[in-house]
C-alpha positions as CSV (number, residue, x, y, z in Angstrom):
1,M,153.3,68.0,16.0
2,T,154.8,69.3,19.2
3,R,151.9,71.7,19.7
4,L,149.4,69.0,19.1
5,S,151.1,66.7,21.5
6,S,151.4,69.3,24.2
7,T,147.7,70.2,23.7
8,R,146.6,66.6,23.8
9,A,148.7,65.8,26.9
10,P,146.8,68.1,29.3
11,R,143.5,66.8,28.0
12,M,144.6,63.2,28.5
13,A,145.9,64.1,31.9
14,L,142.7,65.6,33.0
15,A,140.7,62.6,31.7
16,A,143.0,60.1,33.4
17,I,143.2,61.9,36.8
18,P,140.3,59.9,38.4
19,A,141.7,56.5,37.2
20,A,145.2,57.5,38.3
21,A,144.1,58.6,41.7
22,M,142.3,55.3,42.2
23,L,145.3,53.3,41.2
24,F,147.7,55.3,43.2
25,A,145.5,54.9,46.3
26,F,145.7,51.1,46.0
27,S,149.4,51.0,45.2
28,Q,152.1,50.8,47.8
29,G,155.2,53.0,48.2
30,A,157.3,51.0,45.8
31,S,154.8,51.8,43.0
32,A,155.3,55.5,43.6
33,Q,159.0,55.3,43.5
34,A,158.9,53.3,40.2
35,L,156.8,55.9,38.5
36,A,158.7,58.9,39.8
37,G,161.4,58.6,37.1
38,Q,159.0,58.6,34.1
39,S,157.6,61.6,32.1
40,V,154.1,62.7,32.5
41,E,153.1,61.4,29.1
42,D,154.6,58.0,29.7
43,R,152.9,57.8,33.1
44,L,149.6,58.7,31.5
45,N,150.0,56.1,28.8
46,T,151.0,53.4,31.3
47,L,148.0,54.3,33.5
48,M,145.7,54.2,30.5
49,R,146.9,50.7,29.7
50,V,146.4,49.6,33.3
51,V,142.8,51.1,33.2
52,D,142.0,49.3,30.0
53,E,143.4,46.0,31.5
54,Q,141.3,46.5,34.7
55,Q,138.2,47.1,32.6
56,R,138.7,43.9,30.7
57,Q,139.3,42.0,33.9
58,I,136.1,43.5,35.5
59,H,134.0,42.5,32.5
60,S,135.6,39.0,32.6
61,L,134.7,38.8,36.3
62,E,131.1,39.9,35.6
63,R,130.7,37.2,33.0
64,Q,132.1,34.6,35.3
65,V,129.9,35.6,38.2
66,T,126.9,35.5,35.8
67,D,127.9,32.0,34.6
68,L,128.2,30.8,38.2
69,E,124.8,32.3,39.2
70,M,123.2,30.5,36.3
71,S,124.9,27.3,37.2
72,Q,123.8,27.6,40.8
73,R,120.3,28.2,39.8
74,G,120.5,25.0,37.7
75,R,121.2,23.2,41.0
76,G,118.0,24.5,42.5
77,V,119.7,27.2,44.7
78,P,118.5,30.5,43.1
79,G,120.3,33.8,43.9
80,V,123.6,32.4,44.9
81,G,126.7,34.4,43.8
82,A,130.3,33.5,43.2
83,P,131.9,31.0,45.5
84,A,133.7,32.1,48.6
85,G,137.4,32.8,47.9
86,S,136.9,34.0,44.4
87,E,137.4,37.7,45.2
88,A,140.1,39.2,42.9
89,V,143.3,40.5,44.6
90,A,144.6,43.6,42.9
91,E,146.6,45.1,45.7
92,Q,149.8,43.2,45.1
93,P,152.2,45.2,43.0
94,G,154.2,43.7,40.1
95,A,157.9,44.1,39.4
96,D,157.4,47.5,37.6
97,G,155.5,48.9,40.6
98,L,152.1,48.6,38.9
99,P,149.2,46.4,40.0
100,V,149.4,43.0,38.4
101,P,146.6,41.9,36.0
102,L,143.7,40.3,37.7
103,P,144.1,36.5,37.6
104,P,141.4,34.3,36.0
105,L,138.7,33.1,38.5
106,A,139.9,29.5,38.2
107,Q,143.3,30.5,39.6
108,V,142.0,31.9,42.9
109,N,139.7,28.9,43.7
110,P,141.3,26.2,45.7
111,G,141.7,22.9,43.9
112,V,141.0,24.3,40.4
113,P,143.6,23.8,37.7
114,T,146.0,26.8,37.0
115,P,146.2,28.4,33.6
116,G,147.7,26.0,31.1
117,G,145.8,23.1,32.7
118,N,142.8,21.4,31.1
119,T,140.2,24.0,32.0
120,G,138.2,23.9,28.8
121,T,138.2,27.7,28.1
122,A,140.7,30.4,27.1
123,T,140.1,32.4,30.3
124,G,140.9,29.4,32.5
125,V,137.3,29.1,33.8
126,P,136.3,25.4,33.9
127,V,133.5,24.3,31.5
128,N,131.5,23.0,34.5
129,P,132.5,25.2,37.4
130,P,132.6,23.6,40.8
131,S,129.8,24.2,43.3
132,P,130.6,26.1,46.5
133,D,129.9,23.1,48.7
134,G,132.2,20.8,46.6
135,G,129.4,19.3,44.6
136,S,129.8,17.7,41.3
137,A,129.8,19.4,37.9
138,G,127.0,19.5,35.5
139,G,124.5,21.5,37.5
140,L,122.7,18.5,39.1
141,P,123.5,17.0,42.5
142,Q,124.8,13.4,42.7
143,A,123.4,10.6,44.8
144,T,124.9,7.3,45.8
145,D,123.0,4.0,45.5
146,G,124.7,2.4,48.6
147,S,127.3,0.5,46.6
148,G,129.7,3.5,46.0
149,R,128.3,4.3,42.6
150,T,126.9,7.7,42.0
151,G,124.1,8.9,39.8
152,T,122.0,11.9,39.2
153,V,119.0,12.3,41.5
154,G,115.9,11.2,39.5
155,Q,117.9,8.7,37.5
156,T,119.2,6.4,40.2
157,Q,116.6,3.8,41.1
158,Q,116.7,3.4,44.8
159,A,115.4,0.3,46.6
160,A,112.3,1.9,48.1
161,E,108.9,0.4,48.8
162,P,106.7,1.0,45.8
163,T,103.8,3.4,46.2
164,R,100.5,1.5,46.3
165,T,97.1,2.9,45.4
166,Q,94.3,2.8,47.9
167,A,92.8,-0.2,46.1
168,E,96.1,-2.1,46.2
169,Q,96.5,-1.3,49.9
170,A,93.0,-2.9,50.5
171,V,94.2,-6.0,48.7
172,V,97.4,-6.1,50.9
173,Q,95.3,-5.8,54.1
174,R,92.8,-8.5,53.1
175,E,94.9,-11.1,51.3
176,H,98.4,-10.6,52.8
177,A,98.8,-9.1,56.3
178,P,97.9,-6.1,58.4
179,L,99.1,-2.7,57.2
180,F,102.0,-2.0,59.5
181,D,101.9,1.8,59.0
182,H,98.6,2.0,60.8
183,N,98.5,2.0,64.6
184,L,95.0,0.6,65.1
185,T,92.5,-1.2,62.8
186,M,89.0,-2.4,63.7
187,D,87.9,-5.0,61.2
188,L,84.2,-6.0,61.5
189,G,83.1,-9.0,59.4
190,F,80.0,-11.0,58.6
191,S,79.9,-14.4,56.8
192,D,77.4,-17.1,55.9
193,T,78.8,-20.6,55.3
194,Y,76.5,-23.2,53.7
195,Y,76.9,-27.0,53.7
196,D,74.7,-29.5,51.9
197,R,75.5,-33.1,52.6
198,R,73.8,-36.3,51.4
199,Q,74.5,-39.6,52.9
200,L,73.3,-43.1,52.1
201,Q,72.1,-44.9,55.3
202,L,71.8,-48.6,55.5
203,S,69.8,-50.3,58.3
204,G,69.9,-54.1,57.9
205,F,72.3,-57.0,57.1
206,L,73.7,-59.0,54.2
207,A,72.2,-62.4,53.4
208,L,74.4,-64.9,51.6
209,D,77.0,-62.2,51.3
210,A,75.2,-60.7,48.4
211,I,71.6,-59.7,49.3
212,F,70.9,-56.8,51.6
213,L,67.9,-57.1,53.9
214,G,66.7,-54.0,55.6
215,N,66.1,-50.3,55.0
216,I,68.0,-48.1,52.5
217,N,67.5,-44.4,53.2
218,L,69.1,-41.3,51.8
219,G,69.8,-38.7,54.5
220,E,70.5,-35.1,53.8
221,T,71.8,-32.3,56.0
222,K,71.6,-28.6,55.2
223,S,73.5,-26.2,57.4
224,H,74.0,-22.5,57.7
225,Q,76.7,-21.0,59.9
226,V,76.4,-17.3,60.3
227,M,79.4,-15.6,62.0
228,A,80.1,-12.1,63.1
229,D,83.6,-11.3,64.3
230,L,85.6,-8.3,65.3
231,D,89.3,-8.4,64.5
232,T,91.3,-5.7,66.3
233,R,94.8,-5.1,64.9
234,Y,97.5,-2.9,66.4
235,G,100.9,-2.1,65.0
236,L,103.6,-2.2,67.6
237,T,106.4,-1.1,65.2
238,D,106.7,-0.7,61.5
239,R,107.5,-4.4,61.3
240,I,105.5,-6.0,64.1
241,S,101.7,-6.1,64.4
242,V,99.3,-8.1,66.7
243,D,95.6,-8.9,66.4
244,L,92.8,-10.4,68.4
245,D,89.8,-11.9,66.7
246,V,86.6,-12.6,68.7
247,P,83.8,-14.4,66.7
248,Y,80.2,-15.0,67.6
249,V,78.6,-18.0,65.8
250,Y,75.0,-18.8,65.0
251,R,74.4,-22.3,63.5
252,R,71.2,-23.9,62.1
253,S,71.0,-27.3,60.6
254,N,68.1,-29.1,58.9
255,F,68.2,-32.9,59.0
256,I,66.1,-34.7,56.4
257,V,65.8,-38.5,56.5
258,G,63.4,-41.1,54.9
259,G,61.7,-43.9,56.6
260,A,58.8,-42.2,58.4
261,G,56.1,-44.7,59.2
262,G,58.3,-47.5,58.0
263,A,58.3,-46.3,54.4
264,A,61.6,-45.5,52.8
265,S,60.1,-43.0,50.5
266,T,58.4,-41.0,53.2
267,L,60.6,-38.2,54.5
268,S,60.7,-36.4,57.8
269,D,62.9,-33.5,58.9
270,A,64.0,-31.6,62.0
271,S,65.8,-28.4,62.7
272,V,68.4,-27.6,65.4
273,S,70.0,-24.2,66.1
274,S,72.5,-22.9,68.5
275,N,74.4,-19.6,69.1
276,A,77.4,-18.9,71.3
277,L,80.9,-17.5,71.3
278,G,83.2,-19.1,68.8
279,D,86.9,-19.9,69.2
280,V,88.9,-16.7,70.0
281,N,92.3,-16.5,68.3
282,F,95.3,-14.3,68.7
283,G,98.1,-13.6,66.2
284,I,101.4,-11.8,65.8
285,Y,102.9,-10.7,62.5
286,Y,106.4,-9.9,61.6
287,Q,107.5,-8.3,58.3
288,F,110.7,-10.0,57.3
289,L,111.1,-8.1,54.1
290,K,109.6,-4.9,52.8
291,E,108.6,-4.8,49.2
292,T,111.1,-3.1,46.8
293,N,111.2,-2.7,43.1
294,S,112.8,-6.1,42.7
295,L,111.9,-8.0,45.9
296,P,108.4,-9.1,47.3
297,D,106.9,-8.3,50.6
298,I,107.3,-11.2,53.0
299,V,105.4,-11.5,56.3
300,G,105.5,-14.3,58.8
301,S,102.7,-15.0,61.3
302,L,102.1,-17.1,64.4
303,R,98.5,-17.6,65.6
304,F,97.0,-19.2,68.7
305,K,93.4,-20.4,68.9
306,A,91.6,-21.2,72.2
307,P,88.7,-23.6,72.6
308,T,86.3,-20.9,73.8
309,G,83.4,-22.1,71.7
310,T,81.2,-25.1,72.6
311,S,82.9,-28.5,71.9
312,P,81.4,-31.1,69.5
313,F,82.5,-34.0,71.8
314,G,80.0,-35.5,74.2
315,E,76.9,-34.1,72.6
316,K,74.2,-36.8,72.5
317,V,71.9,-37.4,69.6
318,V,68.3,-38.1,70.1
319,Q,65.4,-39.4,68.1
320,I,63.5,-36.3,66.9
321,D,60.5,-37.9,65.2
322,E,58.8,-40.8,67.1
323,N,57.4,-42.1,63.8
324,N,60.9,-42.3,62.2
325,T,63.6,-44.1,64.1
326,N,66.2,-43.0,61.4
327,L,65.8,-39.3,62.2
328,V,68.3,-38.5,65.0
329,A,70.0,-35.2,65.7
330,P,72.1,-33.6,68.4
331,T,70.3,-31.5,71.0
332,K,72.6,-28.5,70.2
333,L,75.3,-27.7,67.6
334,P,78.9,-26.9,68.4
335,T,80.4,-23.4,67.8
336,G,84.0,-24.4,68.1
337,T,86.5,-27.2,67.6
338,G,87.2,-28.0,71.2
339,F,91.0,-27.8,70.7
340,W,93.9,-25.5,71.2
341,N,96.0,-25.1,68.0
342,I,99.0,-23.1,66.8
343,T,99.3,-22.0,63.2
344,A,102.6,-20.8,61.7
345,G,102.5,-19.2,58.3
346,V,104.2,-17.1,55.7
347,S,102.7,-14.9,53.0
348,V,104.4,-13.3,50.0
349,L,103.1,-10.3,48.0
350,K,104.4,-8.4,45.0
351,T,102.9,-5.3,43.4
352,Y,103.1,-4.8,39.6
353,D,100.8,-1.8,39.3
354,P,97.9,-2.4,38.6
355,V,98.4,-6.1,39.4
356,V,99.1,-7.6,42.8
357,L,100.3,-11.2,43.2
358,F,100.1,-13.0,46.5
359,G,100.5,-16.4,48.0
360,S,100.6,-18.1,51.4
361,L,101.6,-21.3,53.2
362,S,100.7,-22.3,56.7
363,Y,100.9,-25.3,59.1
364,T,98.4,-25.8,61.9
365,Y,99.3,-28.0,64.9
366,N,96.3,-29.3,66.9
367,I,97.2,-30.0,70.5
368,A,95.8,-33.3,71.7
369,R,93.1,-33.0,74.4
370,S,91.5,-35.4,76.8
371,F,87.7,-35.4,77.1
372,A,85.5,-37.1,79.8
373,D,83.1,-38.3,77.1
374,I,83.3,-38.4,73.4
375,S,80.4,-40.7,72.8
376,S,77.2,-39.5,71.0
377,V,75.0,-42.3,72.2
378,Q,72.6,-41.6,75.1
379,G,73.4,-43.4,78.3
380,Q,76.9,-44.2,77.2
381,T,80.1,-42.6,78.5
382,E,83.5,-43.0,76.7
383,P,86.5,-41.0,77.9
384,A,89.3,-40.6,75.5
385,T,92.2,-38.4,74.3
386,V,91.6,-37.0,70.8
387,K,94.3,-35.8,68.4
388,L,93.1,-34.0,65.3
389,G,95.2,-34.2,62.2
390,D,97.6,-31.3,61.6
391,V,96.6,-29.2,58.7
392,V,98.7,-27.9,55.8
393,Q,97.2,-25.1,53.9
394,F,98.5,-23.3,50.8
395,G,97.1,-20.9,48.2
396,G,97.7,-18.1,45.9
397,G,96.0,-15.6,43.7
398,V,96.0,-12.3,41.8
399,A,94.3,-9.0,42.3
400,L,93.6,-6.2,39.7
401,A,93.2,-2.6,40.7
402,F,90.9,-1.2,38.0
403,S,90.7,2.3,39.7
404,D,92.2,4.1,42.6
405,K,89.5,2.8,44.9
406,D,88.3,-0.5,43.5
407,S,90.0,-3.8,42.9
408,A,89.0,-7.4,42.3
409,S,90.8,-10.6,43.2
410,I,90.7,-14.3,42.5
411,S,92.6,-17.0,44.4
412,F,92.8,-20.7,45.1
413,T,93.2,-22.4,48.5
414,M,93.6,-26.0,49.6
415,A,93.8,-27.5,53.1
416,L,95.0,-31.1,53.7
417,E,94.2,-32.8,57.0
418,P,95.2,-36.4,57.8
419,E,93.1,-38.8,59.8
420,S,92.3,-38.0,63.4
421,E,93.3,-40.3,66.2
422,T,91.7,-41.3,69.5
423,R,93.2,-43.1,72.5
424,A,91.3,-44.8,75.4
425,P,92.7,-44.4,78.9
426,G,95.8,-46.7,79.1
427,G,95.6,-47.6,75.4
428,S,97.3,-46.5,72.2
429,Y,96.2,-44.2,69.5
430,T,93.8,-45.6,66.8
431,K,92.8,-43.8,63.6
432,V,89.3,-42.6,63.0
433,P,88.1,-44.1,59.7
434,G,86.9,-41.5,57.2
435,S,88.3,-38.5,59.1
436,E,90.9,-37.5,56.5
437,T,89.8,-34.4,54.6
438,T,90.9,-32.4,51.5
439,A,89.2,-29.0,51.2
440,A,89.8,-26.9,48.2
441,A,88.0,-23.7,47.2
442,M,88.1,-20.9,44.6
443,N,87.8,-17.4,46.1
444,F,86.6,-14.2,44.5
445,G,86.9,-10.8,46.1
446,L,85.8,-7.2,45.5
447,N,87.3,-4.3,47.4
448,H,86.1,-0.7,47.6
449,V,87.8,2.1,49.4
450,V,85.2,4.5,50.9
451,N,87.8,6.9,52.3
452,K,91.2,6.9,53.9
453,H,89.8,5.2,57.0
454,L,87.0,2.8,55.8
455,T,87.2,0.0,53.2
456,I,84.5,-2.5,52.2
457,N,85.7,-6.0,51.3
458,G,83.2,-8.5,49.7
459,S,84.1,-12.2,49.0
460,V,82.6,-15.4,47.7
461,S,84.2,-18.8,48.1
462,I,83.0,-21.8,46.2
463,G,84.0,-25.3,47.4
464,M,85.6,-27.7,44.9
465,T,85.7,-30.8,47.0
466,P,83.0,-32.6,49.2
467,D,85.0,-31.7,52.4
468,A,84.8,-27.9,51.6
469,P,81.7,-25.8,52.2
470,N,79.4,-25.4,49.2
471,F,80.0,-21.6,49.4
472,V,80.9,-18.9,51.8
473,V,79.6,-15.3,51.3
474,G,81.2,-12.6,53.4
475,V,81.7,-8.9,53.8
476,R,84.2,-7.0,56.0
477,F,84.5,-3.4,57.1
478,P,88.1,-2.6,58.2
479,Y,88.4,0.9,59.7
480,T,91.9,2.3,60.3
481,F,92.6,5.1,62.8
């Protein structure tokens, strides 16, 4: 047994020389003094235990580093190693002069529980190791929702403006307000408005309060108003936009009246046409609230219209047909209202892909204006101040985007205007009989996005009351830069 031990000892000594040399190189003077009093075999056995312990610690560190790398890659940061400060410290000697066992990784990271704490593993490594930048556990970054609560990115619903398709953007631009994210938009439009009015005309007197003596004629007026306008919109900021609309109007009216040659059944007609600049208007838009997942888009507007078109007041009517005294018509047709007005409005829009809901409310204040002559009778002059009734208009509708580039819409609008008033110089205002109007219409639209710059918007409006046009057909070509 002695020979076997003495034979094995040199072999073990030779095998352990490299490990011993490494350990002795890292140990301090106190280690050498502690080992000096031991036999060679005891020293070798001790060193072998230390080497085995070091190997286990190295393997443990490798596993921990691998776990950290996999965790970091789960955070979307590939190739990141162990956190700073996790390097093992093996130079500090223990009480017996030997290097102390390597501590678990969790013990050398600041702020991580020491062994014996609730680490979740036997080696002291937390189940969800912390990220180097102090991020949260679980391998996914956390985000706050503005109220202090945290949630995983991709799960927290943030209050952001919903993404609209190109077709939905076209609806917003047409029915709601300008697109604030575009600097410049040139919107060219064409429309044809058609009126067909019939009026019973009585020329005579009542006898015995029951019998009418005279002519009874049915007059009819058919009118087309063709307008081309260019609306230029410019976004000052992401919430403020301005626009300038310049229209050019062509009007043609056909007057049909019976009574030619003294016969009520004999009709005669005459046509009158005019073309000129219409009423130029300017507007400013402000976006009070941007649309979110729970709140609608709210935009306020303020528009000003100038009387740049020809006024209807003071235009004289003349007899067109010498054989029919009932056929009278103006010498030219107006292309404007003749008044300054201010319109304040608000519009609301909410997107529920693929449906878009919208509505609007506006109030138009017509500024009173004095005219040198408001009479339509030749040879007669009647100066007066005219105040048109202020108009309240409201409406709403829905649009459906049935593809990324196409959408259709339907809406209803109504405008209420009270009676107009006139005032002679030095007198008081008197109401104009029959001047109160109620105009309601159903509107149908079709939008097609040609490309990211150009959109085609078609529309048809059908009048539902006598004061509204019979129909309006229009097409617009907004081009955004």
